[in-house]
C-alpha positions in Angstrom: 11.8 7.3 10.2 10.8 4.3 12.6 9.7 1.2 10.7 5.6 1.0 11.0 4.3 -1.9 12.5 1.3 -2.3 14.7 -0.3 -5.0 16.4 -1.9 -7.9 14.3 -4.1 -10.3 15.9 -4.0 -14.2 14.6 -7.7 -14.1 14.1 -7.8 -11.3 11.4 -5.2 -13.3 9.2 -7.5 -14.7 6.4 -6.5 -18.4 6.2 -8.9 -18.9 3.1 -10.0 -16.5 0.5 -13.5 -15.6 0.0 -15.7 -16.7 -3.2 -16.4 -15.4 -5.4 -13.0 -13.8 -5.3 -15.0 -9.9 -6.0 -16.9 -10.4 -2.7 -14.0 -9.6 -0.5 -14.6 -6.2 1.1 -13.2 -3.0 0.6 -12.2 -0.3 2.3 -12.0 3.2 0.4 -10.3 6.3 1.4 -9.6 8.4 -2.2 -9.9 11.8 -0.3 -8.5 11.9 3.4 -11.2 14.7 4.1 -14.0 12.5 3.3 -15.3 9.6 5.2 -14.1 6.4 4.7 -16.5 4.0 2.9 -17.1 0.3 3.3 -17.5 -1.4 0.3 -16.8 -4.6 -1.8 -14.5 -5.2 -4.6 -17.2 -5.5 -7.0 -18.4 -2.1 -6.3 -15.0 -1.3 -8.4 -16.1 -0.7 -11.5 -18.6 2.0 -9.6 -15.5 3.7 -8.3 -13.9 4.0 -11.6 -15.0 5.5 -15.0 -13.5 7.2 -18.1 -10.3 8.3 -18.6 -8.8 5.9 -15.4 -6.5 3.5 -16.4 -6.5 0.2 -14.1 -3.0 -1.4 -14.1 -2.6 -5.4 -13.2 0.2 -7.3 -13.2 -0.2 -10.2 -15.1 2.7 -12.7 -13.7 2.0 -16.3 -13.0 3.1 -18.1 -9.5 5.7 -20.8 -10.1 5.0 -23.9 -8.3 8.6 -23.2 -6.6 8.3 -25.4 -3.8 10.0 -28.9 -4.6 9.5 -31.5 -1.6 12.7 -33.8 -2.4 14.7 -36.5 -1.0 18.1 -37.6 -0.7 19.8 -40.9 -2.1 19.4 -41.7 2.1 15.8 -41.3 2.0 16.0 -37.9 4.0 13.7 -35.4 2.9 14.6 -32.5 1.9 12.9 -28.9 0.1 14.0 -26.6 -2.1 12.2 -23.3 -2.4 13.4 -22.0 -5.6 14.1 -17.8 -5.3 15.6 -15.9 -8.7 16.9 -17.9 -12.1 20.5 -17.4 -12.9 21.6 -16.2 -16.3 19.5 -15.0 -19.3 17.2 -18.2 -19.4 14.9 -17.2 -17.2 12.4 -19.6 -15.9 14.2 -22.5 -18.3 17.5 -21.6 -16.8 19.4 -24.4 -15.4 20.5 -22.4 -12.2 18.8 -20.8 -9.6 19.5 -19.3 -6.2 17.1 -21.1 -3.7 16.4 -21.7 0.1 17.4 -25.4 0.8 16.2 -27.4 4.1 18.0 -29.0 5.7 20.5 -26.5 5.1 23.3 -27.6 7.2 22.9 -31.5 6.3 23.0 -30.8 2.6 26.5 -29.5 1.6 27.7 -28.3 -1.7 27.6 -31.8 -4.1 24.6 -32.9 -2.5 22.1 -34.4 -5.3 18.6 -34.5 -4.3 15.8 -36.7 -6.3 11.9 -36.7 -6.7 10.5 -40.1 -7.0 13.9 -41.6 -7.5 15.1 -39.7 -10.2 17.7 -37.2 -9.6 16.4 -33.8 -10.2 18.6 -31.2 -8.0 22.3 -30.6 -7.0 23.1 -28.3 -4.4 25.7 -25.4 -4.7 27.5 -23.2 -2.3 26.1 -20.7 -0.6 25.3 -17.2 -2.2 24.7 -14.7 0.5 21.5 -14.2 3.3 21.1 -17.8 3.5 20.6 -18.8 0.1 22.2 -21.8 -2.1 22.8 -21.9 -5.7 21.1 -25.5 -7.0 21.6 -26.5 -10.5 18.7 -28.9 -12.2 20.1 -32.0 -13.8 17.6 -33.1 -16.1 17.9 -32.5 -19.4 14.3 -30.7 -19.7 12.6 -27.5 -19.2 12.8 -26.1 -15.8 9.1 -25.1 -16.5 8.3 -28.3 -17.3 9.7 -30.0 -13.9 8.1 -27.8 -12.1 4.9 -28.8 -13.3 5.4 -32.2 -12.7 7.5 -32.1 -9.1 7.0 -28.6 -7.7 3.7 -27.2 -5.6 2.8 -23.0 -5.3 4.3 -22.0 -2.5 2.1 -20.3 0.0 3.2 -17.8 2.4 4.0 -19.2 6.0 1.4 -18.0 7.8 -1.4 -19.8 5.8 -2.0 -22.8 8.1 -4.7 -24.9 5.7 -4.0 -26.3 2.3 -5.8 -25.0 -0.8 -8.6 -27.0 -2.7 -7.9 -25.3 -5.6 -4.6 -24.0 -6.2 -5.3 -21.9 -8.5 -7.0 -19.6 -6.2 -3.3 -18.2 -5.5 -3.3 -17.1 -8.9 -5.2 -13.7 -10.3 -7.5 -14.4 -13.2 -5.1 -12.9 -16.0 -1.8 -14.4 -14.6 -0.1 -15.5 -17.9 4.0 -15.4 -17.7 5.6 -17.7 -15.1 8.1 -15.8 -12.7 7.0 -15.2 -9.4 7.6 -16.9 -6.3 4.6 -15.2 -4.5 1.1 -13.9 -5.9 0.8 -10.3 -6.7 -2.3 -10.8 -3.9 -4.0 -7.5 -4.6 -5.0 -9.2 -7.9 -6.4 -11.9 -6.5 -9.9 -10.1 -6.1 -10.7 -9.5 -9.3 -12.9 -11.5 -11.2 -13.5 -11.5 -15.3 -17.0 -10.1 -14.3 -15.2 -7.2 -12.9 -12.9 -6.0 -14.8 -15.4 -6.3 -17.8 -17.7 -4.0 -16.4 -14.7 -1.1 -15.5 -14.0 -1.4 -19.3 -18.1 -1.3 -19.6 -17.6 2.1 -18.1 -14.6 3.2 -19.7 -11.7 2.4 -17.5 -8.2 1.3 -19.6 -7.1 -1.9 -18.8 -3.3 -2.1 -18.9 -0.5 -4.9 -17.8 2.9 -4.9 -16.1 4.8 -8.0 -15.2 6.6 -7.7 -12.3 8.4 -11.4 -10.9 7.5 -11.1 -7.1 9.9 -12.5 -4.8 10.2 -13.5 -1.5 11.6 -10.5 -0.2 8.6 -8.8 -0.9 7.1 -10.1 2.0 9.9 -10.7 4.4 9.5 -7.9 7.5 12.2 -5.3 7.8 15.1 -6.4 10.3 16.1 -2.6 10.3 15.3 -0.7 13.1 15.0 2.3 10.8 13.5 2.1 7.3 16.1 4.3 5.6 18.8 1.4 7.0 16.8 -1.2 4.2 18.3 -2.7 1.6 15.8 -3.3 -1.0 15.7 -6.8 -3.0 15.9 -7.0 -7.2 13.0 -7.9 -9.0 12.7 -7.9 -12.3 9.9 -5.8 -14.3 8.4 -5.2 -18.0 6.1 -2.1 -18.6 4.9 -2.3 -22.1 5.1 1.0 -24.2 1.3 1.2 -24.3 0.9 1.0 -20.9 3.0 4.0 -20.0 1.1 5.8 -22.7 -2.0 5.1 -21.5 -0.6 6.2 -17.8 0.8 9.3 -19.4 -2.6 10.1 -21.0 -4.8 9.0 -18.2 -7.3 11.1 -15.9 -5.9 8.9 -12.3 -3.4 5.6 -12.7 -5.3 3.2 -10.2 -2.4 0.7 -9.7 -3.4 -3.1 -8.4 -1.0 -3.8 -5.8 2.0 -2.7 -4.6 4.3 -4.8 -7.4 2.4 -2.8 -9.8 3.0 0.3 -8.3 7.3 -0.5 -8.0 7.3 -1.5 -11.8 5.3 2.1 -12.9 7.5 3.8 -10.6 10.8 2.2 -11.8 10.0 2.7 -15.3 9.4 6.4 -14.7 12.5 6.6 -12.6 14.7 5.3 -14.6 13.4 5.1 -18.3 14.2 1.7 -18.6 10.6 0.1 -19.5 12.2 -3.7 -18.8 15.1 -5.0 -16.4 15.7 -5.3 -12.9 14.6 -3.0 -10.4 15.6 -2.6 -6.6 13.6 0.8 -6.3 12.7 1.0 -2.3 9.8 3.3 -1.5 9.6 5.0 1.6 9.4 8.4 3.2 9.1 11.5 1.4 9.3 9.4 -2.3 7.5 11.8 -5.1 5.6 9.5 -7.3 5.8 10.2 -10.7 2.5 7.5 -12.0 0.6 6.0 -9.5 -2.6 8.0 -8.4 -4.9 5.6 -6.4 -3.4 2.3 -4.6 -5.5 -1.2 -5.0 -3.8 -3.1 -2.1 -4.1 -5.6 0.7 -3.6 -5.3 4.2 0.0 -6.0 4.8 2.4 -7.1 7.7 3.8 -5.0 10.3 7.4 -4.3 9.4 7.0 -4.9 5.6 8.5 -2.9 2.8 4.8 -3.3 1.3 3.7 -1.3 4.8 6.7 1.0 4.1 5.4 1.4 0.5 2.0 2.5 1.8 3.1 5.0 4.3 4.7 6.6 1.3 1.8 6.7 -0.8 -0.8 8.0 1.6 1.1 9.2 4.7 0.6 8.8 8.4 -3.3 8.3 7.9 -2.0 4.6 6.9 -2.6 3.9 10.9 -5.8 5.1 11.1 -7.3 2.9 8.1 -5.5 0.2 9.5 -7.3 0.6 12.8 -10.6 1.2 11.2 -10.5 -2.2 9.3 -9.5 -4.1 12.4 -12.2 -2.7 14.3 -14.3 -3.8 11.6 -13.7 -6.8 11.1 -11.5 -7.0 7.8 -9.4 -10.0 6.9 -5.8 -9.3 6.6 -2.9 -10.6 4.6 -2.8 -12.4 1.0 -6.4 -13.9 1.6 -7.7 -10.9 3.2 -9.7 -7.8 2.3 -8.3 -4.7 0.5 -8.3 -1.4 0.4 -8.7 1.4 -2.0 -6.6 4.6 -1.5 -5.7 7.7 -3.0 -2.4 9.4 -2.9 -1.5 11.9 -0.1 0.6 14.4 -2.3 
């Protein structure tokens, strides 16, 4: 099948998040036979109720972008992608994007404020390199002092408040990009959902840059999905099994839940590629942002709600909704 795409005007790409978080607009289409509703995220509690389980991804974005320099003084940048081995975030070796790659042969040492920080290693595929941290200090500590949170390349303005690219419930470092649907949720909205009898459940999926890369394949089936680490607590799966409706906040939450259901493993690495006639086992409703053309996120949305995604996107563009990471959101029901 063809890769889903549409024309996204540059002026529709949000450069700044709205304040407060829950003031973002919310396009609602829970039933394809009903008219689309134009609401706001602060209306979410009134759209949910007793028996619903709202599942959030509590991953936290790493300060994964390192602006460094060579011994000669030349500028360099390391964008961390994934730790190697069992050490997690504090593993000394990572897969990374390195710039300018051609001028950084294996063995090049990069510095931050005069301190040797990273040694660049060999290529490991798809334009990535292996890098090794040199100081005998936890990597998470080094990143807090030397790194910055990476914003998507279509965001051309820096954030006055870097924490605005984190969810209010982020608690476990591991992602190099935010689970952006969750950026809309506030403590007030979550408390109001709980007051209405909604169960708030958690998963953890470390979001990689591959999530947001456009598909290079001409057909959906030809795409090779990137790997991401996930963890689904036993209590979350139990709550989902007992739920009237499972409402996933973001495509990353969908991947975590459906990976656990498909494999029977509540934790591990997943390459689950949701597309076409995929049979969803867990998620009934999806709260999600408006995604880039030709992205695996849009492919997932098409699998979830069917071809009506085009009508919903056309409506959102015509009504002035804001798109991508800092944009507005939609609440959509599963097609089957």
